[in-house]
N, C-alpha and C positions, 0 to 999 in steps of 0.2 A: 504494499500499500505506499501511495507516493504522501500523502498529506492527511492528516486527520480534520475532518470537518466538525468537530466540535466546537462551539458556540457559533457556527455561520446557519444559515436557514435553507432549507429546502422547503422549493414555493411550487406546488404541483403545476404543471403546464396545463392547459385546456383540454388536453389529450387525455388528463388523467380525471376521467369519470367518475369512479368507485365513490361512492356514496359518503363516505367517512374521509375520502380523502382531496374529493372533487376541489378545487380553488382554496386547497389548506396550505398555511403556512408553520412549517413544523422547527421548532428550534432544537436543533441536535446537539445533545448533553455529553452524547460519548460515543466515540468511532474509533475502532483499533481495526486489527488485520481480520478479525473475527466477528466482529457484529458492528449493528449502530444503532444507538436508543436516541429516544426524543419526544416530544410534547408538543402536540395540535396546538397552536396559540391562540386559534380563532373559529372553536369551538365549543362555546359557552352553552351549559347545560340549562335546564330548567329549575334545577337544584341550588340551593342557598348555600352558603357556606357553613352555616349553622348546623344546616339538615345532616350534614355528613360530621364536621368537625365543630362540636360546640364552644363557643366561645373566639373561635377563630375568625368570625366574619368581621366583629367591627374594625380590626387591622387588615383587612382584603382590600385590596383595590377594584376600583368600578370596572366594570359591572362585579359587584359582589356575588358572585355566583361560580360555581366548580364546574370548572373546562373539562371535556373529554381529552384528554392527552392521546389516545388512541384505542387502537383494540385490545390490547394487551394487558392484562390484572385490573381489570376495572371497578375491581374489587378493593384498591388499596388507593391512596391519596400520595401525590408529589406536591413540596409545596417549595415554589422558588422566589427569592427575594431579592430584591436591589439591596445591596451591601456597597454604600457610598465608600468612596477613600480606598486607600491601599493599606489600613489599619489593619491587623492581625483579626482573625475572624472570633466570633465571642460564643460562648458556649451556644450548642443547639443548632449551628449556622456553619457549615462549609462553603469556602468559594470556590468555585466551579472555572469558571474565565470571567476574565473583568471584571465588575460590578455585578456580576449574576452567583447566585448564591443557592444551594440546598438547604431546607429548615427540616430540621429534625422536627415532626409535626408531634412528638410526645415529649418535648422538650415545655417548660411552663412559657407561655403567652408573655408575662410580663417580664421576662428575660429576654423576648426576641423582639416585642414592637419596638425598642427604644433603638434597636441597635440597625432596623433595615429600615427604608423608604416606601419600598413596596412590597405588596405579597399576590400571589396566585398561587391557588389550588388547582391540582388536575386529577383526574380520578383514570388511575391507567395513565400507560404510554402506548407510543409508537416503537416498533424494533424490526428490525433487518438483519441477515447474515451480511457481515460486510459485501459476499460476491452479489447477491440479491439486491442490496441499494445500487451497487456498481452497475446491474445489468437495468435496473428501473431507469436511472439516469441514463446508460447507453442507449436504451431504448425510447427519450423524449418524455416521461415520467416527472423530472423535476427538474428545475432549475436551483442553484447554488451561488445565492448572494449571502453579503455581509450583514449580521444582524443591527440591530441599535437596541440599546435597554428599552428603550420607549415601546419596542414591539413586541417583547415579552409581557409590557403590564398595560397593554392599549384599552384605553375604555370604550374604542367601538370596533370590535371585533368582526363586526359584518364588512367592513371597507380595510380590513387589513390586508389581504390580500391584494388586490389594486392599487393601494396606496406604496407598498412596498417593491411592486412591480414598476411603478410610476417614479420612484425615485431612481431607479435604475439609471433612466435614458437610453438611448438609442432605440436598439429593434426590440429589447424587453421591457421598455418603459410603453411602446407601441402593445403589447400585447395586454397591459393591463387596460385596453380598451377592449377586448373580446367579450363577444355578447356570451352570456352562460346558453344562451342555444342561438347555434349559429343560424338555425333554420328559419326562424322569427325575425331575421335582419333585415 
């Protein structure tokens, strides 16, 4: 494997029409020679955070709902937080890359809240073998682009796919205008 994609976004191409992944934006959390794992950033569920993790809603980013991170282990929760600066990680928080950190959701909330600038809760995650992800990319399923901290905690997930593509400029910027159903164009 040439380079890890951890910290980057997988943005579904218009050709990817699978119900869960159509127009999805996935933050890659881990990628090595054998596996890749990430969470879908723009698929909020109707479930409030407190319905799944009582007490965590007050500090979670808008919209304060659980997001479907992917199809794998939907009965587990992943917490991602913004951890500003370069300071050491506080207890219960593990920096993944840049300002993005993983939160131990069993930690006392009063320890976490003062340390983080944003929080998002995901049900499950997306996972691939490294070969499977490489094949999906080669077959035109995903664009790989740089992430911004705001992408992870975006308040308007319904428009995230378009906005991430638009900021790329060039031909990828044009893809942002691709209609959901080209037959209706």
